[in-house]
C-alpha positions in Angstrom: -40.6 8.2 -100.4 -38.9 6.4 -97.5 -40.4 6.6 -94.0 -43.6 8.0 -95.5 -45.7 7.5 -92.3 -43.1 8.9 -90.0 -42.5 12.0 -92.2 -46.2 12.7 -92.2 -46.4 12.3 -88.4 -43.3 14.6 -87.9 -44.9 17.2 -90.3 -48.1 17.1 -88.3 -46.2 17.3 -85.0 -44.3 20.4 -86.2 -47.6 22.0 -87.0 -49.0 21.0 -83.6 -46.4 23.0 -81.7 -48.0 26.1 -83.2 -51.5 25.0 -82.3 -50.5 24.0 -78.8 -49.0 27.4 -78.1 -45.4 26.4 -78.0 -44.9 28.8 -80.9 -47.3 31.7 -80.9 -49.6 31.8 -83.9 -48.3 35.3 -84.7 -44.7 33.9 -84.5 -45.2 30.8 -86.7 -43.5 32.6 -89.6 -40.4 33.0 -87.5 -39.6 29.2 -87.8 -38.5 28.9 -84.2 -38.3 25.3 -83.0 -38.5 21.9 -84.5 -39.7 18.4 -84.0 -38.1 15.1 -85.0 -38.9 11.4 -84.7 -36.7 8.3 -85.1 -37.3 4.9 -86.7 -35.2 2.8 -84.3 -35.3 -0.3 -86.5 -33.7 1.6 -89.4 -31.7 4.1 -87.3 -33.2 6.9 -89.4 -34.4 10.3 -88.1 -37.1 12.5 -89.7 -36.8 16.2 -88.8 -38.2 19.6 -89.8 -36.2 21.3 -92.6 -34.2 24.4 -91.7 -36.0 27.8 -91.9 -39.3 26.6 -93.4 -42.4 28.2 -91.9 -44.7 25.8 -90.1 -47.9 26.5 -92.1 -46.3 25.6 -95.4 -44.7 22.3 -94.3 -45.5 19.1 -96.3 -44.3 15.5 -95.7 -42.0 15.9 -98.7 -40.3 18.8 -96.9 -39.4 16.7 -93.9 -35.8 15.5 -94.2 -34.6 12.0 -93.4 -31.0 11.5 -92.0 -29.3 8.5 -90.6 -28.2 8.4 -87.0 -24.8 9.9 -88.0 -26.6 12.8 -89.6 -26.0 11.9 -93.3 -29.0 13.0 -95.4 -30.9 10.1 -97.0 -33.9 11.8 -98.5 -35.5 15.2 -98.9 -34.6 18.2 -101.1 -34.2 20.6 -98.2 -31.5 21.0 -95.6 -32.4 19.5 -92.2 -32.8 21.7 -89.2 -29.6 23.2 -87.9 -30.4 21.6 -84.6 -30.3 18.1 -86.0 -27.0 17.3 -84.3 -28.7 18.0 -80.9 -31.5 15.6 -81.7 -29.0 12.9 -82.8 -27.0 13.1 -79.6 -30.1 12.7 -77.6 -31.2 9.7 -79.7 -27.8 8.1 -79.5 -27.6 8.4 -75.7 -31.2 8.2 -74.4 -32.1 4.8 -75.8 -35.9 4.9 -75.1 -36.4 8.3 -76.6 -38.2 8.2 -80.0 -39.3 11.8 -80.5 -38.0 15.2 -79.6 -39.5 18.7 -79.4 -37.5 21.9 -79.4 -39.3 25.2 -78.9 -38.8 28.8 -77.7 -42.1 28.9 -75.7 -42.5 32.1 -73.7 -42.4 31.0 -70.0 -40.0 28.0 -70.3 -37.6 30.0 -72.5 -37.7 32.8 -69.9 -36.5 30.4 -67.2 -33.9 29.2 -69.7 -32.7 32.7 -70.4 -32.5 33.4 -66.7 -30.6 30.2 -66.1 -33.2 29.2 -63.4 -34.3 25.5 -63.1 -38.0 24.8 -62.8 -38.5 23.4 -59.4 -41.5 21.3 -58.5 -43.8 23.6 -56.6 -47.0 21.7 -57.1 -48.8 18.6 -58.2 -49.2 19.6 -61.8 -45.4 19.4 -62.1 -45.3 16.2 -60.1 -47.8 14.5 -62.4 -45.3 14.7 -65.3 -41.8 15.2 -64.1 -40.0 13.3 -61.3 -37.8 16.1 -60.3 -36.9 19.7 -61.2 -36.3 20.6 -64.8 -32.5 21.1 -65.1 -30.8 24.0 -66.9 -28.0 22.9 -69.3 -25.2 25.5 -68.7 -24.1 27.8 -71.5 -21.2 26.4 -73.6 -17.7 27.7 -73.4 -16.5 29.9 -76.4 -14.4 27.2 -78.0 -17.4 24.7 -78.0 -19.6 27.3 -79.6 -17.2 28.1 -82.3 -16.7 24.4 -83.3 -19.5 21.9 -83.6 -21.9 24.1 -81.7 -25.0 22.0 -82.1 -23.3 18.7 -81.5 -21.8 20.2 -78.3 -25.2 21.4 -77.2 -26.4 17.8 -77.5 -23.5 16.5 -75.6 -24.0 19.1 -72.9 -27.6 17.9 -72.5 -26.5 14.3 -72.1 -23.7 15.2 -69.7 -26.1 17.2 -67.5 -28.4 14.2 -67.1 -25.5 11.8 -66.5 -23.7 14.1 -64.1 -26.8 14.7 -62.0 -28.1 11.1 -62.3 -31.3 12.1 -63.9 -33.4 9.5 -65.7 -34.4 11.1 -69.0 -37.7 9.3 -69.0 -38.6 10.5 -65.5 -37.6 14.1 -66.3 -38.2 14.2 -70.1 -37.2 17.8 -70.6 -34.5 20.4 -70.0 -33.7 24.1 -70.5 -30.8 25.3 -72.6 -29.4 28.4 -70.9 -30.0 31.6 -72.9 -31.9 29.4 -75.5 -35.1 27.4 -75.0 -36.7 24.1 -74.1 -36.1 20.5 -75.3 -38.6 17.8 -74.4 -38.9 14.2 -75.5 -40.8 11.0 -75.2 -41.2 7.5 -76.5 -43.7 8.7 -79.1 -44.4 12.0 -80.8 -47.6 12.5 -78.9 -45.7 11.9 -75.6 -43.0 14.4 -76.5 -45.6 17.0 -77.4 -47.4 16.4 -74.2 -44.2 16.8 -72.2 -43.4 20.0 -73.9 -46.9 21.4 -73.2 -46.6 20.3 -69.6 -43.2 22.0 -69.3 -44.5 25.3 -70.6 -47.6 25.0 -68.3 -45.5 24.5 -65.1 -43.1 27.2 -66.2 -46.0 29.6 -66.4 -47.4 28.5 -63.1 -44.0 28.8 -61.4 -43.5 32.3 -62.8 -46.9 33.4 -61.3 -46.3 31.5 -58.0 -42.8 33.0 -57.5 -44.3 36.4 -58.1 -46.8 35.8 -55.3 -44.4 34.2 -52.9 -40.7 34.3 -53.8 -39.9 32.2 -50.7 -42.1 29.2 -51.6 -40.4 25.8 -51.0 -40.6 22.9 -53.4 -43.4 20.4 -52.9 -42.7 17.8 -50.1 -41.0 14.7 -51.5 -43.7 12.3 -50.3 -46.4 14.3 -52.1 -44.2 14.5 -55.2 -43.7 10.7 -55.1 -47.4 10.1 -54.7 -48.5 12.2 -57.6 -45.8 10.9 -60.0 -46.0 7.3 -59.1 -49.8 7.1 -59.2 -49.4 7.9 -63.0 -46.1 6.2 -63.8 -44.4 2.9 -63.1 -45.6 -0.6 -62.1 -47.9 0.5 -59.3 -49.6 3.3 -61.3 -53.4 3.5 -60.8 -54.4 6.7 -62.6 -56.5 6.5 -65.7 -58.3 3.6 -67.4 
């Protein structure tokens, strides 16, 4: 079995999105969402198979494709979202793992087409800016190469708005759900969990005060930069 370790880690990460609340336990059988990881040295991606419930996943179920999407190993079909993952990997060079989920609060912001602004320091600890919404595709882009065009729209949103994908490692697909990523599977999972947490906090905060302003930029800078970059001093 090729990429044995990566396939095991991807299987485990897919099960983790259930445990971490990105897919409710009662919804695990709905097969919403997927996780992938890439071996950059071999340009191979391991990803959840399409439509397979999380509890029954095995490493052998995880499908390996090359960076163009050609299946290399695995008896099952890869996730239908594979072209989205591949577009992100091809364009965000430092990204090595991707999480897609339909978590309740972040997906609600996505369905509403509302970006997640930085309203507090929890957000600032993980994201150096608001979480952008990727606009809904035009009809012709949905009807042809839908998933590949979603991936291209994510990349275009970040390029157009000059967003560093490692500083804001997540986005919302309008009417759809969340994508989060990182340099490792654990980092991608952490960013997805952080995104869902700040979405929940924003939902509650905006209900208490709909006129609240985003966090001051100097406070946002302080909290993000004390954890990230060359002058970070948070942690051991």
